[in-house]
N, C-alpha and C positions, 0 to 999 in steps of 0.2 A: 465731357461735352454731352453725352447722352442724358446724364442726370439733369443738366440744364434744360435740354429740350423737353424732358419729361415734366419738370417743374413748370415750365412755361405752358405746356399743354394743359396740365391740370388747372393752372391759374385761369387760363382762357375759358376752360369749360365752366369753371365756377362763375366767371364773369358773365357768360351767356345765361347761366342759371339766374343770376341776379336780374339781368335784363328781362328775362321771361316773366319775372314777377310783376312787370308792368311799370317800371320806373321810366319816367319820361326823359329822354336824353336832352341835355342842355349844356351849353358851353359856358363855364364860369369865367369871369374876367377879373375878379378881385384877386389880390395876392394871397398866397398861403405862406405864412412865416413859420419856419421850423427851426428849432434849436436843440442841440444836444445839451442836456442839463444834468449837473451843473457844468458851466463852461470851463471851469478849472477844478480838477479833482486831485487832491493831495492824498496819497496812499502810502502805506508802509510796504517795503519790499515783501514779496511772497504773500500778498494778501489779496482777497477778493473784494470787488466793489461793483456797484451798479450805476448805470447811466440811463437816463430817460430820453427818449425822442419825443419832444413836446411840440405841439402846435401852439405857438406862443401868443397868438391873438386871434380874434374872430376874422374870418376871411371867407374864401370860396368854400362851398360845400363839396364833399366827395363821398364816394361809397366804396372805394378800393384804392390800394396803393402798393407799390413795389419799392422796397428800401434796400440799399446796399451800403454798409458801413465798413470802411477799411481801416486797418491798423498795422503797426509794425510788429511782426511775430517775434522779434527779438525782445520786445518789451511787454507785449500783451498776448494773452490766450483767451479765446472765447470760452465761456462756461455756460452752455445752453441750460435753461431751466426746464425741469420736468414736472408736469407735462408742459408742452410748449404754450398751451393756452394761458399759463400764468405770466407769459411775457406780454400779453395784450394789455394796453393801457385802458384807462377808464373811458376814453372816447370810443374805443372799439367795443368794450363790454357793455356799454350803456350806463355805467355808474356816474358819468358826468356828461352824458349826451342822450340823444333820442334813439340810439341804436338798440336793436332788439336783443343783442347778445348772441345771435346766430351768425356764424362766420365760416367761410372757407379760409383756411390758413395753411401756409407752408413756410418752413424755416430750415435753413441750411447754414452750417458753419464750415469754413475752410481755414487754411493756415493763416490767411491774412485778411479775411473779410467774413461778414455775416450777411445773409440775404433773407429778408422777410417779405412775404406776400400775404395780404389780407383782402378779403372781399366780404362786404356786409351782405348777408342773405336776408334782408329786411324789405318788405313790400313798401315801396314809395318812400324810403327813408334814406336821406343823406345826412352827413354830420359836418360840423365845423368846430373850430377851437373856441376858446383855449382849453388845453387839457393834455394829459399824457396820451401819446399815441402808441408807444411801445417801450418795453423795458429790456435792457441788455446787461448781462453780467460778464465780467472779465476777471482774469487772474493776472496780477502784476508780477513781473520778473523779480529776481533777487538782486538786480543791479540798479543802483541809483542812476536815474536818467529821466529825460522828458520824452513824452510820446504824444502823437496826435491821433485823435479819433476823428476820422474824416468821412463825411457822407459822400460817397462816390457817385451815387445815383439815387434819386427819389422822384418817383412819378406818381401823381395822383390822378384818379379817374372818377368821373361822375357819369354813371350809366353808359360807359364805353367811351366817353369823350375825355380827352386829356385836359386836366385843369392846370392853367398857367396864369401868371408866373409863380415860381416857387423860390423863396429866399431861404438860405440855409446858413446856420451858424454852427461851426464845428466846436469840438472841445479839446482841451489839452489835459494830459495826465502827468502829474509830477510824482515820480516814484522815489521815495526817500529823499526828496528835495524840498527845501524850504526857500521858495523864491519870491516871497512877498517883498515888495519894496515900499517901506513906510518912510515916514519923515525921519524917524530915528533921532530927532533932536538936532542939535547943531552939528553940521558936517565937520569932520576933522580936516585940518589944513592939508591941502594937497590931494583931497579925495576926489573921486570921480563917481558921478551918478550914472547908472545904466538905465536907459529907457528905450522901448518898453522892456519889461522883464516879467514874464517870459517874452521872447521876441519871435514873432512868426516870420520875420524877414530881416532887413538890415538892423543892426544893433547900433544905438547911438550912445556916445559917452560924453557927458556934460561935465566940464570943469567946475568944481566947487571951491577952488582955491581963491584966495583973495588977491592974487597977483599973477601977472602974465609970466610966461617962461616956456622953455623948451621941454619936451617930454617925448618918450618913446613908450609904446604899448606892445606887450607881448601877450598874445592869446594862447592859452594852454588848456588842455583837456584835464579830466579828473586824474589821469595818470601822470600829469605833469609834463606831458609831451608838447613841445612847441608846435602850434598850428599856423600862426601868422604873426609877423612883426609889422607894426605900423609906426611910421615916423622915421626920423625926428620931425616933430610938429611944434609949431609955435602956437600956444593957446592962451588967450586972454580969459579973465574971469567970466564964467557963464557961457563961453564958447564950447562948441561940440565938434567931435569928429566921429566917423562912422566906420563900421566893419560890415562888409556885405555877406559874411558867412562863408567865405571861400578860403582855401589854403593858399600857400605861396604859388602853387601851380594854377590857381584859378578854379579849382574843383570844389564844388559845394561839399561842406563837411557834414557829417551826420548830426541829427538832432541829439541834444544832450546838455550836460552841465559843463560850462567853461568858466575860465577865470581870466580877467584882464589884469596883468601885472604892469603897473605904471611906474616908470622911473623918470623923475624930474631933475632938472638942473639943480645943483647944490646937494645932490645925494639923497634927496627925499624920495620915498617910495610909498606906494599904496597898492591895494588890490581890490577888485570887485568881482564877485561871483554872479553869474547870470545863467539863464536857461535859453538855449536856442531850439526852437521848434522846427519841424520839418518844413 
């Protein structure tokens, strides 16, 4: 907690320095659209990868921000770049903006989050998108799974005034998982299509069979352990049923890779693998 107070104090001091340079306060009303990019990252287990925090379109101007990105420490580990200035995106450095390249910056990494603070120390200069705002590097675990990179908090300032509203798009990380859902040609008789995949919430299963019938679905994890049983259900061609991501006790299951084992009347069976996000 003392470290947080110290960081905040230093950030505020730098903000006051920026104001002293003569920037005229104003409240911006246009949106700021921010996305973690790429939105889906497929990586090999035990590998490093990078994600950008992007201002994805032109919008309100700002000259400071505080960013907090959270992640599952069982899946990801932050790998800070050295020096920390190499984490600054082109919007901050001036490579794709009017910024002068002089900044106050502070960066901290904890077990499950990273915190970045930036203040432009440029006289009468504010910036806007599109462009890279920040760069983050992570190390993926050795276990095949899906994880979410989530912007827990992002506040923009322009000469001390909060810039609102801010719209954020998070990113998903697929470690050793191939979750793309393509057309794949003609569906096999009795197969089930999963959508969306990866799924940030409820998972929907759509029948691709050419005839109606009874079925049961068993959701299992990568270790083959049963998580939830659905059915029996009567399903016509093109109809769907859903799983809310909870086990038999109604508890939300962890993010990861799961499989739906479908048993139909007449002894026909099929299975579909999918990724459930947090």
